[in-house]
C-alpha positions in Angstrom: -2.7 -34.5 -44.8 0.7 -35.4 -43.3 3.0 -33.3 -41.3 6.1 -31.9 -42.9 8.6 -32.2 -40.0 12.0 -32.2 -41.6 13.7 -28.9 -41.2 15.8 -29.7 -44.2 12.7 -30.2 -46.4 11.2 -27.0 -45.0 14.3 -25.1 -46.1 14.1 -26.6 -49.5 10.4 -25.6 -49.9 11.2 -22.1 -48.9 14.3 -21.9 -51.2 12.1 -22.8 -54.2 10.6 -19.3 -54.0 7.1 -20.4 -55.0 5.4 -18.2 -52.5 2.2 -16.3 -52.1 1.1 -14.2 -49.1 -2.0 -12.5 -47.5 -2.6 -10.7 -44.3 -3.2 -14.0 -42.4 -0.4 -16.2 -43.8 2.3 -16.8 -46.3 2.4 -20.1 -48.2 5.5 -21.6 -49.8 4.8 -24.6 -52.0 6.9 -27.2 -53.8 5.8 -30.2 -55.8 7.4 -33.3 -54.2 8.6 -36.5 -55.7 5.9 -38.4 -53.8 2.5 -38.2 -55.4 0.7 -39.2 -52.2 -0.8 -36.9 -49.6 0.0 -33.3 -49.1 2.6 -32.6 -46.4 2.1 -29.4 -44.4 4.4 -27.5 -41.9 2.8 -24.6 -40.0 5.3 -22.1 -38.6 4.7 -19.1 -36.4 7.6 -16.7 -35.5 7.8 -14.3 -32.6 6.3 -11.5 -34.8 2.9 -13.3 -34.3 3.0 -12.7 -30.5 3.8 -14.5 -27.3 3.7 -18.3 -27.1 -0.1 -18.4 -26.5 -0.8 -16.4 -29.6 1.7 -18.4 -31.7 0.2 -21.7 -30.7 -3.3 -20.5 -31.3 -2.3 -19.3 -34.8 -0.7 -22.7 -35.5 -3.8 -24.6 -34.3 -6.1 -22.5 -36.4 -4.0 -22.9 -39.5 -3.7 -26.6 -39.1 -7.5 -26.9 -38.7 -7.9 -24.8 -41.8 -5.5 -27.1 -43.7 -7.6 -30.1 -42.7 -10.7 -28.5 -44.2 -9.1 -27.8 -47.6 -8.6 -30.3 -50.4 -4.9 -29.6 -50.9 -2.9 -31.0 -53.9 -0.2 -33.5 -53.2 2.6 -31.0 -52.6 4.8 -29.9 -49.7 3.6 -26.7 -48.1 5.1 -24.4 -45.5 2.5 -22.1 -44.0 3.9 -19.1 -42.1 1.4 -17.6 -39.7 1.0 -13.8 -39.6 -0.3 -11.8 -36.6 -3.8 -11.4 -38.3 -4.2 -15.3 -38.3 -5.0 -15.2 -34.5 -7.9 -12.8 -34.7 -9.3 -13.3 -38.3 -12.6 -15.0 -38.6 -12.0 -18.7 -39.0 -14.0 -18.9 -42.3 -11.3 -16.7 -43.9 -8.4 -19.1 -43.2 -9.4 -22.1 -45.4 -10.3 -19.7 -48.2 -7.0 -17.9 -47.9 -5.0 -21.2 -47.8 -6.8 -22.5 -50.9 -6.2 -19.3 -52.8 -2.6 -18.9 -51.8 -1.7 -22.5 -52.5 -3.1 -22.1 -56.0 -1.1 -18.9 -56.6 2.1 -20.3 -55.2 2.0 -23.3 -57.4 1.3 -21.2 -60.4 4.6 -19.3 -59.9 7.7 -20.4 -61.7 10.8 -20.6 -59.7 13.7 -18.6 -61.1 
């Protein structure tokens, strides 16, 4: 798993509108031109909480992404407030399910 660091590419992934959400996170996905490793960006806005809670949510979601066999796509994972306090076992399961749902959607 690689990091998706380009803000331009993050905007492109979000603009594709292939998105799925749960109480813990929202996942936007876009198949890239590179068939290599998946690239993931984890984002947490102020709605998640103060800096400590935002960083904890991002750490937990990155750890969950390392546990899941993700397809070779670009993903933007938006943390939600529940990601901080949810049982960790739920996060990889949610990520796997939401990635599958987001990739199944057709952009309009």
